[in-house]
NUKOL-98109 format. One record per residue: residue in one letter; x, y, z of N, C-alpha, C in turn. Coordinates in steps of 0.1 Angstrom, whole numbers, padded with zeros to 4 digits, always signed. Last residue first. Layout:
AXYZXYZXYZ/...
***
This chain:
L+1348+0802+1290+1360+0811+1280+1371+0816+1288/R+1325+0777+1290+1337+0783+1299+1347+0790+1290/L+1291+0776+1284+1309+0780+1280+1310+0787+1290/P+1273+0750+1292+1280+0765+1294+1292+0762+1291/Y+1283+0738+1261+1273+0743+1270+1273+0736+1281/N+1317+0736+1242+1302+0728+1250+1296+0739+1258/G+1339+0746+1229+1324+0750+1224+1311+0744+1230/W+1362+0735+1238+1358+0747+1245+1344+0755+1243/R+1370+0713+1223+1369+0710+1236+1362+0725+1243/R+1358+0717+1198+1348+0704+1203+1353+0704+1225/L+1373+0740+1194+1360+0739+1188+1350+0730+1201/T+1399+0724+1189+1397+0735+1197+1379+0741+1201/Q+1389+0706+1168+1397+0706+1178+1396+0710+1192/V+1388+0723+1147+1377+0717+1153+1381+0712+1165/A+1418+0735+1146+1405+0743+1149+1392+0737+1153/L+1433+0709+1135+1438+0719+1150+1418+0724+1157/E+1420+0706+1114+1414+0694+1125+1421+0701+1137/Y+1432+0725+1100+1421+0725+1102+1413+0717+1112/S+1460+0719+1104+1456+0733+1109+1439+0733+1113/E+1464+0695+1091+1469+0696+1107+1456+0710+1114/P+1457+0708+1064+1453+0701+1074+1450+0694+1090/A+1467+0739+1061+1470+0725+1060+1463+0717+1068/V+1454+0758+1035+1452+0757+1049+1459+0738+1047/R+1456+0767+1008+1466+0772+1020+1467+0765+1030/S+1434+0765+0997+1444+0753+0994+1455+0756+1003/T+1407+0772+1024+1414+0774+1011+1423+0759+1009/V+1378+0768+1032+1393+0766+1042+1398+0764+1025/S+1356+0798+1029+1358+0786+1022+1374+0778+1033/H+1350+0828+1050+1347+0822+1038+1350+0807+1035/D+1358+0826+1074+1353+0834+1073+1351+0837+1053/S+1346+0793+1087+1356+0803+1081+1349+0817+1079/Q+1322+0785+1118+1327+0783+1104+1339+0795+1099/C+1303+0782+1140+1316+0784+1138+1316+0778+1125/V+1277+0805+1149+1276+0787+1137+1294+0789+1137/W+1255+0819+1173+1267+0817+1160+1274+0802+1164/G+1234+0820+1188+1234+0832+1175+1250+0830+1170/G+1238+0815+1220+1229+0811+1208+1240+0822+1199/G+1250+0825+1248+1234+0828+1244+1229+0821+1227/R+1280+0827+1230+1275+0831+1243+1255+0834+1239/A+1297+0830+1209+1286+0820+1212+1279+0818+1220/A+1313+0851+1206+1304+0855+1197+1293+0843+1201/Q+1336+0838+1216+1326+0844+1223+1312+0850+1220/L+1346+0818+1198+1335+0817+1208+1332+0824+1212/K+1366+0836+1185+1354+0838+1183+1342+0830+1190/Y+1384+0835+1208+1382+0846+1208+1368+0844+1198/R+1391+0807+1202+1384+0807+1217+1379+0824+1215/I+1400+0805+1177+1384+0798+1179+1382+0806+1190/E+1422+0823+1178+1410+0825+1172+1398+0819+1171/R+1438+0806+1195+1433+0819+1196+1426+0826+1191/E+1443+0783+1177+1433+0783+1190+1432+0795+1196/I+1460+0801+1159+1449+0792+1153+1436+0789+1169/R+1480+0803+1172+1472+0815+1167+1459+0807+1158/H+1492+0783+1184+1484+0793+1192+1478+0803+1180/P+1500+0766+1160+1490+0765+1165+1483+0771+1175/D+1503+0782+1123+1507+0786+1141+1499+0783+1147/G+1489+0783+1099+1499+0768+1104+1502+0770+1120/S+1486+0803+1086+1494+0807+1093+1499+0797+1097/E+1457+0798+1079+1466+0795+1067+1481+0795+1076/L+1442+0803+1100+1444+0791+1100+1452+0787+1087/E+1441+0831+1094+1452+0822+1106+1446+0807+1105/R+1429+0835+1071+1445+0839+1073+1455+0830+1085/V+1404+0830+1082+1409+0818+1076+1424+0820+1070/D+1391+0839+1106+1400+0842+1095+1404+0832+1091/V+1355+0829+1112+1369+0825+1116+1379+0827+1104/N+1330+0837+1102+1342+0850+1109+1353+0842+1112/G+1300+0817+1104+1314+0822+1101+1323+0831+1113/V+1273+0836+1112+1275+0819+1108+1291+0824+1100/F+1254+0846+1136+1259+0848+1126+1271+0835+1122/A+1216+0859+1140+1229+0847+1138+1233+0848+1129/L+1198+0888+1148+1206+0881+1135+1217+0874+1143/R+1187+0891+1173+1181+0896+1159+1185+0885+1153/G+1206+0884+1195+1189+0880+1194+1178+0882+1181/A+1229+0908+1186+1219+0898+1198+1210+0895+1200/Y+1237+0932+1176+1225+0924+1167+1221+0914+1176/Q+1258+0941+1189+1250+0950+1181+1233+0945+1177/K+1272+0920+1199+1267+0933+1210+1258+0942+1203/K+1277+0908+1174+1271+0904+1187+1263+0913+1191/L+1299+0922+1165+1287+0926+1159+1275+0916+1167/E+1321+0917+1182+1314+0929+1182+1302+0930+1177/V+1321+0889+1172+1318+0892+1188+1316+0906+1191/A+1327+0889+1145+1314+0883+1152+1310+0886+1165/D+1337+0912+1126+1342+0904+1137+1332+0903+1147/L+1351+0930+1096+1340+0922+1107+1344+0916+1120/R+1367+0936+1075+1367+0945+1091+1356+0939+1102/A+1371+0921+1055+1361+0934+1053+1359+0937+1070/K+1386+0898+1068+1395+0907+1060+1386+0923+1054/A+1367+0882+1074+1376+0892+1087+1380+0905+1080/E+1337+0881+1063+1350+0881+1064+1356+0890+1073/L+1309+0867+1069+1314+0873+1078+1330+0876+1077/P+1292+0851+1047+1304+0842+1060+1312+0850+1068/N+1260+0845+1064+1274+0841+1061+1282+0850+1052/Y+1239+0849+1089+1245+0858+1077+1258+0849+1081/G+1198+0835+1095+1216+0839+1100+1224+0845+1086/D+1176+0841+1092+1178+0838+1106+1196+0841+1106/L+1151+0870+1082+1166+0862+1078+1166+0856+1090/G+1127+0884+1085+1129+0873+1086+1142+0862+1083/I+1128+0913+1068+1127+0902+1065+1123+0890+1067/E+1144+0923+1095+1129+0930+1089+1123+0918+1086/I+1170+0916+1086+1159+0913+1098+1152+0912+1099/L+1175+0925+1065+1175+0911+1061+1170+0908+1078/D+1178+0954+1073+1167+0950+1061+1169+0934+1064/E+1200+0955+1085+1185+0955+1095+1172+0953+1085/Y+1219+0945+1068+1216+0938+1079+1201+0941+1083/I+1225+0966+1051+1214+0959+1047+1208+0950+1061/A+1252+0975+1058+1243+0987+1055+1230+0977+1054/R+1267+0954+1058+1262+0957+1068+1248+0971+1068/A+1285+0942+1041+1271+0946+1037+1266+0947+1052/D+1314+0930+1027+1311+0941+1040+1292+0945+1042/G+1318+0902+1017+1324+0917+1019+1316+0925+1029/C+1295+0881+1007+1308+0885+1009+1309+0898+1011/G+1267+0863+1019+1277+0875+1011+1284+0880+1013/H+1243+0840+1022+1259+0841+1022+1264+0852+1012/Y+1219+0836+1045+1222+0843+1035+1238+0842+1033/V+1195+0813+1061+1211+0816+1058+1215+0825+1047/T+1170+0796+1075+1176+0802+1064+1188+0814+1070/M+1152+0767+1079+1160+0777+1089+1171+0785+1074/L+1121+0759+1076+1132+0759+1070+1143+0769+1074/N+1093+0759+1073+1099+0749+1086+1115+0750+1082/H+1077+0766+1051+1083+0753+1054+1089+0750+1065/R+1083+0793+1053+1066+0783+1056+1065+0768+1056/R+1099+0802+1054+1096+0800+1067+1084+0792+1068/C+1108+0800+1023+1116+0791+1031+1105+0788+1049/L+1087+0822+1017+1086+0808+1011+1093+0797+1023/A+1104+0841+1026+1089+0837+1035+1082+0825+1031/I+1127+0838+1015+1125+0838+1032+1115+0831+1036/L+1117+0847+0993+1125+0832+0995+1125+0833+1007/A+1105+0874+0995+1097+0860+0987+1105+0850+0990/Q+1128+0884+1000+1119+0883+1012+1107+0871+1008/V+1143+0883+0978+1151+0881+0990+1137+0878+1001/H+1122+0903+0957+1129+0891+0961+1134+0881+0968/P+1125+0926+0978+1114+0923+0978+1116+0904+0970/K+1156+0933+0975+1147+0931+0990+1138+0923+0988/L+1159+0947+0948+1165+0929+0953+1159+0926+0966/L+1152+0972+0946+1155+0962+0930+1154+0949+0938/T+1151+0985+0968+1136+0988+0958+1141+0974+0948/R+1175+0977+0980+1158+0978+0985+1149+0976+0977/W+1197+0982+0966+1193+0977+0972+1177+0969+0975/R+1193+1012+0968+1191+1003+0949+1188+0992+0954/P+1201+1018+0992+1185+1021+0989+1178+1015+0973/A+1228+1011+0996+1214+1002+0997+1202+1008+0998/G+1249+1012+0960+1240+1017+0973+1227+1007+0981/F+1267+0984+0952+1253+0995+0946+1251+1000+0963/L+1285+0970+0967+1287+0971+0952+1278+0988+0948/M+1290+0982+1003+1281+0976+0990+1285+0979+0980/G+1324+0979+1014+1310+0986+1018+1298+0978+1005/K+1351+0972+1011+1349+0983+1020+1332+0990+1019/V+1349+0944+1002+1357+0946+1014+1352+0959+1023/Y+1312+0943+0987+1334+0943+0988+1335+0946+1000/A+1283+0926+0980+1292+0938+0986+1303+0934+0984/V+1267+0909+0972+1261+0922+0968+1271+0935+0974/D+1264+0877+0965+1277+0886+0968+1268+0899+0964/G+1246+0851+0979+1240+0864+0969+1251+0883+0975/W+1226+0830+0978+1241+0830+0974+1231+0843+0970/F+1210+0813+1011+1209+0820+0998+1220+0829+0994/Y+1201+0781+1017+1212+0792+1020+1208+0799+1005/M+1178+0764+1039+1182+0769+1031+1190+0782+1028/G+1171+0739+1061+1174+0748+1059+1177+0753+1048/C+1164+0708+1061+1159+0718+1071+1167+0731+1070/L+1154+0681+1039+1162+0698+1041+1154+0702+1054/R+1136+0658+1040+1147+0657+1044+1154+0675+1043/G+1115+0665+1022+1117+0664+1041+1125+0659+1044/K+1116+0662+0997+1111+0654+1002+1114+0654+1018/G+1134+0675+0981+1137+0674+0990+1129+0663+0998/A+1114+0683+0956+1121+0677+0956+1131+0668+0967/A+1099+0706+0976+1092+0693+0970+1101+0685+0965/I+1124+0722+0971+1117+0718+0989+1109+0704+0984/Q+1124+0728+0940+1138+0725+0954+1132+0716+0963/A+1104+0740+0937+1103+0727+0931+1117+0719+0939/K+1108+0760+0950+1093+0757+0957+1099+0743+0949/T+1130+0772+0938+1130+0767+0952+1121+0762+0956/F+1119+0778+0913+1126+0766+0915+1129+0759+0931/E+1103+0797+0920+1096+0784+0918+1105+0776+0914/V+1122+0816+0929+1110+0815+0942+1108+0800+0935/L+1136+0820+0903+1141+0818+0912+1135+0809+0927/F+1114+0835+0885+1122+0818+0882+1127+0814+0894/K+1111+0855+0901+1096+0847+0898+1106+0832+0895/G+1139+0864+0896+1129+0867+0911+1122+0856+0908/I+1138+0873+0868+1148+0855+0873+1149+0858+0889/R+1118+0892+0865+1119+0871+0859+1124+0867+0867/D+1130+0910+0879+1118+0906+0883+1118+0895+0879/V+1151+0918+0864+1158+0911+0878+1140+0907+0882/F+1142+0924+0841+1149+0911+0839+1151+0908+0856/A+1131+0950+0850+1124+0938+0846+1126+0927+0844/E+1155+0961+0859+1144+0958+0868+1139+0948+0864/L+1166+0967+0834+1173+0956+0839+1166+0952+0853/R+1149+0984+0821+1150+0972+0820+1159+0960+0824/E+1149+1006+0838+1136+0999+0839+1140+0986+0833/P+1179+1015+0844+1174+1011+0850+1160+0997+0846/D+1203+1020+0824+1193+1015+0815+1184+1006+0827/T+1221+1029+0842+1222+1036+0827+1205+1032+0823/A+1223+1023+0863+1225+1036+0862+1215+1035+0854/I+1224+0991+0858+1218+0994+0867+1217+1013+0870/W+1242+0988+0841+1232+0990+0833+1220+0996+0845/Y+1266+0986+0858+1263+1000+0849+1247+0999+0844/L+1265+0963+0871+1266+0977+0875+1262+0988+0867/A+1259+0948+0850+1248+0946+0858+1251+0960+0865/N+1283+0949+0834+1270+0954+0826+1260+0959+0841/E+1303+0938+0852+1305+0954+0844+1289+0959+0842/S+1294+0911+0859+1293+0921+0866+1291+0937+0866/G+1274+0898+0837+1288+0901+0836+1282+0912+0849/I+1250+0884+0830+1254+0898+0820+1266+0903+0823/I+1245+0860+0840+1240+0859+0825+1249+0874+0817/R+1257+0863+0861+1264+0848+0859+1257+0854+0840/W+1242+0888+0874+1257+0891+0869+1260+0875+0864/L+1220+0871+0882+1219+0881+0871+1232+0887+0867/Y+1223+0858+0906+1223+0854+0890+1222+0856+0878/E+1230+0877+0924+1242+0864+0925+1235+0857+0905/Y+1208+0890+0921+1218+0902+0919+1230+0886+0914/P+1184+0873+0933+1186+0875+0920+1199+0884+0911/E+1201+0847+0950+1190+0855+0948+1193+0863+0938/C+1204+0812+0943+1210+0823+0945+1199+0836+0946/V+1202+0784+0970+1192+0793+0957+1198+0807+0953/S+1203+0751+0982+1207+0770+0985+1198+0772+0969/G+1197+0730+1013+1195+0730+1004+1204+0746+0995/F+1210+0713+1041+1209+0726+1037+1209+0731+1018/L+1204+0689+1065+1209+0699+1050+1204+0702+1048/A+1221+0679+1092+1218+0685+1086+1216+0691+1076/F+1235+0643+1086+1239+0658+1090+1226+0667+1085/D+1226+0620+1092+1239+0617+1093+1245+0638+1095/G+1204+0612+1075+1207+0605+1083+1216+0610+1093/A+1222+0619+1045+1205+0621+1048+1208+0610+1063/Y+1243+0621+1025+1245+0629+1037+1229+0625+1047/S+1230+0605+1000+1244+0600+1009+1244+0605+1023/Q+1208+0619+0994+1208+0607+1001+1217+0608+1006/L+1223+0643+0981+1215+0643+0991+1211+0635+0999/R+1231+0628+0954+1239+0634+0970+1233+0641+0982/Q+1206+0623+0947+1214+0613+0952+1226+0619+0962/D+1193+0649+0942+1192+0638+0952+1196+0629+0955/W+1217+0662+0921+1214+0665+0933+1204+0657+0945/A+1233+0634+0905+1221+0637+0907+1218+0645+0924/P+1267+0639+0904+1258+0629+0907+1246+0637+0909/L+1286+0653+0875+1283+0651+0892+1267+0647+0891/D+1298+0661+0851+1296+0646+0856+1287+0645+0871/R+1330+0677+0865+1321+0674+0855+1311+0662+0858/L+1348+0710+0878+1336+0696+0878+1329+0693+0870/L+1372+0727+0880+1361+0720+0870+1357+0708+0871/A+1378+0742+0904+1386+0732+0903+1372+0729+0886/D+1370+0767+0920+1384+0762+0913+1386+0751+0909/G+1349+0760+0895+1349+0771+0905+1367+0770+0907/V+1321+0749+0882+1326+0757+0881+1332+0768+0892/G+1301+0734+0892+1310+0729+0884+1324+0741+0881/N+1276+0742+0903+1285+0734+0911+1298+0730+0904/I+1275+0768+0884+1275+0763+0900+1279+0755+0906/Q+1271+0750+0864+1278+0759+0863+1284+0763+0878/D+1269+0716+0856+1262+0730+0861+1273+0739+0863/D+1263+0686+0846+1274+0697+0845+1263+0703+0850/G+1253+0653+0855+1256+0660+0845+1261+0670+0850/G+1222+0634+0868+1235+0636+0868+1239+0647+0859/A+1186+0641+0878+1199+0637+0871+1207+0647+0873/F+1169+0654+0899+1171+0640+0896+1181+0634+0887/F+1173+0680+0896+1174+0678+0908+1173+0662+0909/R+1169+0688+0870+1173+0695+0877+1183+0689+0894/R+1151+0674+0861+1168+0671+0855+1176+0682+0863/P+1123+0681+0862+1129+0672+0872+1143+0671+0870/D+1114+0718+0865+1125+0710+0854+1132+0695+0862/D+1111+0738+0877+1107+0726+0881+1113+0716+0877/P+1118+0763+0856+1121+0756+0870+1122+0745+0879/L+1125+0754+0825+1117+0753+0834+1120+0753+0850/D+1148+0775+0809+1143+0759+0812+1131+0759+0821/F+1146+0808+0805+1151+0798+0811+1141+0780+0811/T+1158+0831+0778+1146+0821+0786+1157+0817+0792/F+1161+0864+0767+1166+0857+0775+1155+0850+0782/D+1148+0890+0758+1149+0876+0747+1157+0865+0754/A+1155+0912+0774+1142+0909+0775+1139+0892+0765/M+1180+0912+0772+1176+0912+0784+1160+0904+0785/E+1191+0924+0746+1190+0911+0748+1182+0909+0763/E+1187+0952+0758+1179+0951+0748+1178+0937+0747/P+1214+0957+0766+1205+0957+0777+1195+0953+0770/R+1243+0930+0755+1233+0942+0754+1219+0947+0758/R+1248+0908+0763+1260+0915+0757+1253+0930+0753/V+1247+0880+0774+1236+0889+0771+1247+0901+0772/A+1262+0856+0781+1252+0856+0773+1245+0863+0768/F+1298+0865+0783+1284+0860+0786+1268+0862+0777/G+1338+0858+0785+1319+0862+0776+1308+0859+0784/E+1350+0851+0801+1354+0859+0792+1346+0861+0783/Y+1357+0849+0834+1349+0846+0831+1351+0855+0814/H+1378+0824+0851+1384+0838+0844+1370+0839+0834/P+1380+0808+0886+1380+0807+0867+1381+0824+0861/M+1414+0802+0907+1398+0807+0904+1395+0808+0889/P+1436+0796+0907+1427+0790+0917+1415+0795+0911/L+1462+0788+0882+1452+0797+0886+1441+0795+0897/D+1471+0766+0865+1479+0775+0875+1472+0783+0882/G+1450+0755+0849+1457+0745+0859+1466+0757+0870/R+1420+0778+0844+1436+0772+0841+1439+0761+0855/R+1392+0779+0825+1402+0773+0838+1415+0769+0834/R+1370+0807+0814+1379+0797+0811+1390+0794+0826/I+1340+0804+0798+1346+0804+0815+1359+0798+0812/V+1308+0821+0792+1321+0816+0783+1335+0817+0794/A+1278+0814+0799+1288+0818+0799+1299+0814+0798/G+1251+0805+0798+1253+0811+0785+1267+0819+0785/F+1246+0786+0815+1242+0802+0816+1251+0809+0805/G+1257+0763+0809+1241+0766+0808+1237+0780+0810/T+1286+0771+0796+1279+0765+0803+1263+0771+0801/K+1319+0767+0778+1309+0773+0778+1293+0764+0786/V+1351+0767+0785+1335+0757+0787+1328+0771+0783/V+1386+0760+0783+1371+0770+0777+1364+0764+0778/I+1415+0750+0796+1398+0746+0795+1393+0756+0794/D+1443+0739+0805+1436+0754+0804+1426+0747+0796/E+1457+0715+0810+1446+0722+0822+1444+0734+0818/G+1460+0708+0777+1461+0703+0790+1451+0708+0800/R+1434+0727+0760+1455+0724+0761+1456+0721+0772/Q+1407+0733+0747+1414+0734+0758+1431+0722+0752/E+1378+0750+0742+1389+0751+0739+1400+0742+0749/L+1347+0744+0740+1353+0758+0734+1371+0756+0731/I+1329+0722+0754+1342+0726+0754+1349+0730+0741/E+1298+0732+0771+1304+0730+0757+1314+0732+0754/F+1284+0710+0797+1295+0721+0795+1295+0717+0773/S+1246+0698+0792+1265+0696+0795+1269+0711+0790/Q+1222+0716+0805+1228+0710+0792+1242+0709+0794/I+1197+0739+0808+1202+0726+0815+1209+0719+0803/K+1195+0768+0815+1195+0759+0801+1198+0745+0809/P+1202+0784+0839+1189+0785+0829+1190+0776+0818/D+1212+0759+0865+1215+0767+0852+1200+0774+0845/M+1209+0748+0886+1202+0763+0888+1206+0769+0873/N+1210+0714+0901+1215+0723+0891+1203+0736+0886/P+1208+0721+0938+1205+0713+0928+1211+0721+0912/T+1236+0721+0965+1229+0731+0954+1225+0722+0943/L+1240+0717+0999+1240+0709+0985+1232+0719+0974/V+1257+0722+1028+1249+0723+1021+1249+0721+1003/V+1253+0702+1057+1262+0703+1050+1253+0709+1035/Y+1264+0706+1093+1255+0706+1083+1262+0701+1066/D+1283+0699+1112+1268+0693+1117+1260+0699+1100/L+1312+0675+1113+1306+0686+1106+1288+0686+1109/D+1333+0654+1111+1319+0657+1119+1316+0669+1120/F+1355+0654+1098+1354+0665+1105+1342+0661+1118/H+1347+0634+1085+1362+0631+1089+1363+0642+1100/R+1323+0641+1071+1323+0628+1077+1336+0626+1088/Y+1329+0662+1054+1323+0669+1068+1319+0654+1076/P+1356+0648+1042+1353+0663+1052+1344+0659+1061/D+1361+0623+1032+1351+0629+1032+1352+0637+1042/F+1382+0600+1014+1385+0616+1027+1371+0617+1023/D+1391+0582+0998+1381+0580+1005+1372+0591+1013/S+1419+0583+0995+1412+0585+0983+1399+0588+0988/G+1434+0595+1031+1434+0583+1017+1420+0588+1010/Y+1446+0616+1040+1438+0605+1049+1434+0591+1043/K+1467+0628+1026+1469+0621+1040+1463+0613+1048/A+1452+0633+1002+1468+0623+1005+1469+0625+1023/K+1431+0643+1008+1432+0628+1007+1445+0623+1005/C+1438+0668+1021+1437+0658+1029+1436+0642+1025/R+1449+0676+0993+1461+0675+1003+1453+0668+1018/N+1421+0681+0981+1434+0670+0976+1443+0668+0989/L+1415+0699+0996+1405+0684+0992+1413+0674+0996/F+1424+0722+0992+1423+0714+1003+1419+0702+1003/G+1419+0726+0966+1431+0720+0968+1432+0719+0985/T+1389+0729+0964+1392+0719+0962+1406+0713+0964/W+1378+0741+0997+1384+0744+0981+1390+0732+0982/F+1348+0741+1012+1360+0738+1014+1366+0739+0998/F+1328+0751+1040+1331+0750+1024+1345+0749+1027/E+1313+0743+1072+1323+0746+1063+1322+0743+1047/G+1302+0741+1106+1301+0740+1094+1313+0744+1085/V+1291+0738+1139+1300+0739+1126+1297+0732+1116/P+1275+0743+1169+1279+0741+1159+1289+0744+1149/V+1286+0742+1208+1281+0752+1192+1286+0744+1178/R+1262+0725+1223+1270+0726+1218+1275+0738+1207/D+1233+0713+1231+1242+0709+1237+1260+0719+1233/G+1222+0755+1222+1221+0737+1225+1229+0731+1235/E+1212+0784+1233+1224+0773+1238+1218+0762+1237/R+1199+0806+1213+1192+0793+1226+1209+0788+1222/H+1192+0817+1185+1196+0828+1199+1195+0819+1208/S+1181+0803+1163+1174+0812+1175+1176+0820+1183/L+1207+0793+1156+1199+0805+1147+1186+0807+1151/A+1211+0776+1180+1222+0785+1173+1217+0797+1164/A+1189+0756+1175+1193+0766+1187+1197+0779+1184/R+1194+0750+1148+1181+0757+1152+1181+0760+1163/L+1220+0735+1157+1218+0745+1143+1204+0751+1145/R+1204+0711+1169+1217+0723+1177+1220+0734+1166/E+1187+0698+1155+1183+0708+1167+1196+0716+1175/T+1207+0692+1136+1197+0701+1136+1191+0708+1148/K+1223+0670+1153+1226+0683+1147+1212+0692+1134/Q+1199+0659+1159+1207+0663+1168+1216+0674+1160/Q+1189+0643+1133+1181+0652+1141+1186+0662+1154/A+1215+0633+1127+1207+0642+1118+1198+0652+1125/L+1212+0612+1143+1222+0618+1142+1222+0632+1136/S+1180+0608+1161+1189+0602+1153+1200+0612+1150/M+1165+0599+1188+1172+0608+1179+1181+0605+1172/
***
């Protein structure tokens, strides 16, 4: 059995509520953390290889329009770009995250005229370049290698997940968060028609991604922030009518191809957990601790029905206190009894986390996370 097969089986065990050889671990990293690690470990540092993580999530070019970023303004590290979503985004060197200054669609009636390049355009998977999902975050990344090339670089050593937005996550990048929430109430028919078009596009994009993966994918991440720290951005009943059918279609497609499914949704989305279980989701990520989510407590309610991926409080990692870090990992490991938990932070490893602190977290997992657990 290859290393990738071992890691894939480890994840399948966890997400299907079985105990494997040990608790699997995955992660997302901010650029600032990666830069600190490169300064410590060398310029060729790769977090997945260095920490021997179990899986990697790789996202193709999902932009509606496949095109290079248009530079609208640049002064030093302050740069404004227009992306394939039609969004105008400012990246400042002194701020951790980008600021959206404009969107492609500004009035409800414009949604009907918005167009997409083909979801199965080969450039999405086999050509390098710029794209918003991969390129605009806590740093501006340009001229990325092709998705196929990135996938192949990890094949054989890791379990590989593709990824796709669910419709709301895609929608707000086109019309803006404020308009998305406002038009749900004021122009529901136009918005629902646009969401339906987006949903169909994303299903076809996912079909093409699975085909382009050529058997290398074992899972799929769905990006879908529909909640904040105090609950849903809009009522669960509205989510059920507007978005649930599209998420269900994506999960069903992945299940037909034997792909594990993980939904990444920030905030407190407990109001829709039962719905996600109903439509066949395997795991939920990232379970933000600051949203009062606790995987150990959630496990008591959802054991055997929904697996959890994440919930290690990044504030504990940021503290740099070895006792707090070890205590956090050992406590959250209780959620792994009987399977059902993947060790990961409750969002991403931030720039404020020292390399030594994350190293300690992984070492603690390796010491205490072997089955049968002895906690």
